[in-house]
Structures are given as C-alpha cells and as structure tokens.
C-alpha positions as CSV (number, residue, x, y, z in Angstrom):
1,M,-65.2,-113.4,36.3
2,N,-62.1,-115.5,35.3
3,K,-59.8,-115.1,32.4
4,V,-61.9,-117.2,30.0
5,E,-65.0,-115.3,30.8
6,L,-63.1,-112.0,30.4
7,I,-61.9,-112.9,26.8
8,E,-65.4,-114.1,25.8
9,S,-67.0,-110.8,27.1
10,L,-64.2,-108.8,25.3
11,A,-64.8,-110.7,22.1
12,S,-68.5,-110.3,22.1
13,R,-68.3,-106.5,23.1
14,T,-65.7,-105.7,20.3
15,N,-66.5,-108.2,17.6
16,L,-63.0,-109.6,17.8
17,S,-62.4,-113.3,17.6
18,K,-61.8,-115.1,20.8
19,A,-58.2,-115.7,19.8
20,D,-57.7,-111.9,19.1
21,A,-59.4,-111.0,22.4
22,G,-57.2,-113.6,24.2
23,R,-54.1,-112.0,22.8
24,A,-55.3,-108.5,23.9
25,V,-56.0,-109.7,27.5
26,D,-52.6,-111.5,27.6
27,A,-50.8,-108.3,26.3
28,L,-52.2,-106.4,29.2
29,F,-52.4,-108.7,32.2
30,T,-49.6,-111.3,32.0
31,A,-46.4,-111.2,34.1
32,D,-44.7,-109.8,30.9
33,G,-47.7,-107.7,29.8
34,V,-47.8,-104.0,29.2
35,I,-49.0,-103.2,32.8
36,A,-46.3,-105.4,34.6
37,T,-43.6,-104.3,32.3
38,E,-44.4,-100.6,33.1
39,L,-44.6,-101.3,36.7
40,S,-41.3,-103.3,36.9
41,G,-39.6,-100.3,35.1
42,G,-40.7,-98.0,38.0
43,G,-43.6,-96.4,36.1
44,R,-47.3,-96.3,36.6
45,V,-50.3,-97.0,34.3
46,Q,-53.2,-94.5,34.7
47,I,-56.4,-95.2,32.8
48,T,-58.6,-92.1,33.1
49,G,-62.0,-93.0,34.6
50,F,-60.9,-96.5,35.6
51,G,-57.9,-96.3,37.9
52,T,-54.1,-96.3,38.4
53,F,-51.7,-99.2,38.8
54,Q,-48.5,-98.3,40.6
55,V,-45.7,-99.7,42.7
56,R,-45.6,-99.0,46.4
57,D,-42.9,-99.7,49.0
58,R,-43.9,-101.8,51.9
59,A,-41.6,-101.4,54.9
60,A,-39.9,-104.1,56.8
61,R,-41.7,-105.4,59.7
62,T,-41.8,-108.1,62.4
63,G,-44.4,-110.9,62.0
64,R,-45.1,-114.1,63.8
65,D,-44.8,-117.7,62.7
66,P,-48.3,-119.1,63.0
67,R,-47.1,-122.6,64.1
68,T,-44.6,-121.5,66.8
69,G,-45.6,-118.0,67.7
70,Q,-42.0,-117.0,67.3
71,P,-41.2,-113.5,65.8
72,I,-39.9,-113.4,62.3
73,A,-38.3,-110.6,60.2
74,I,-40.4,-109.8,57.1
75,K,-38.2,-108.0,54.5
76,A,-39.1,-104.7,52.8
77,A,-40.7,-105.2,49.4
78,K,-42.2,-103.4,46.4
79,V,-45.8,-104.4,45.8
80,P,-48.2,-103.5,43.1
81,S,-51.3,-101.5,44.0
82,F,-54.5,-100.4,42.2
83,K,-56.3,-97.2,43.1
84,A,-59.9,-96.9,41.6
85,G,-60.6,-93.9,39.5
86,Q,-63.8,-91.8,40.0
87,G,-65.6,-93.3,37.0
88,L,-65.3,-96.8,38.4
89,K,-66.5,-95.7,41.8
90,D,-69.4,-94.0,40.2
91,A,-70.3,-97.1,38.2
92,L,-70.4,-99.1,41.4
93,N,-72.5,-96.5,43.3
94,P,-75.1,-95.2,40.9
C-alpha cells in the first residue's frame, strides 16, 4: 500500500473526504509531522495495541567500501525504530 492507497482507504473507512484524509496522513507521517516532530525532540510515540515509535542510538562501527574493499568509519547516529505492539502481532497471527 502506498500513500495514495492509504489516503483512499482512510477516507472510505472514516467518511472523510480524500483531501481531509490526505491532510490527516500528512499530519502524522511527513518529515515535519506529529511523529517525526516528537522523535526529533527526543520523545517517543506509543499507540496502545499498535506499537511504539522511538529513537535509538546506533554505535559507530567500521564498514567496508564495496568497490575497493577498504575499511571505512561509519559514524554513530540516531535512528528511528518501530516496535510492534501485541494487538498488531495478534492481528497478523490469528
């Protein structure tokens, strides 16, 4: 499912117009949306029964340049992560 299909599905399930559903999807999932804003501020977003979005620290490490095989340093970074909640897991494994 892509963004357009998500908007259409949301609109049909909630009786919203496609424009309103599109604004709702954008408010949640864009780079300046609710979830990204909360994560960039160091917080987390927990949706009971669905899952939790949070920021994790990835340690610095040594990788390899695929063209030359030479080792390269990969800097530490903060990365977004999602952990599925029990309700979502149960929906996938009835």
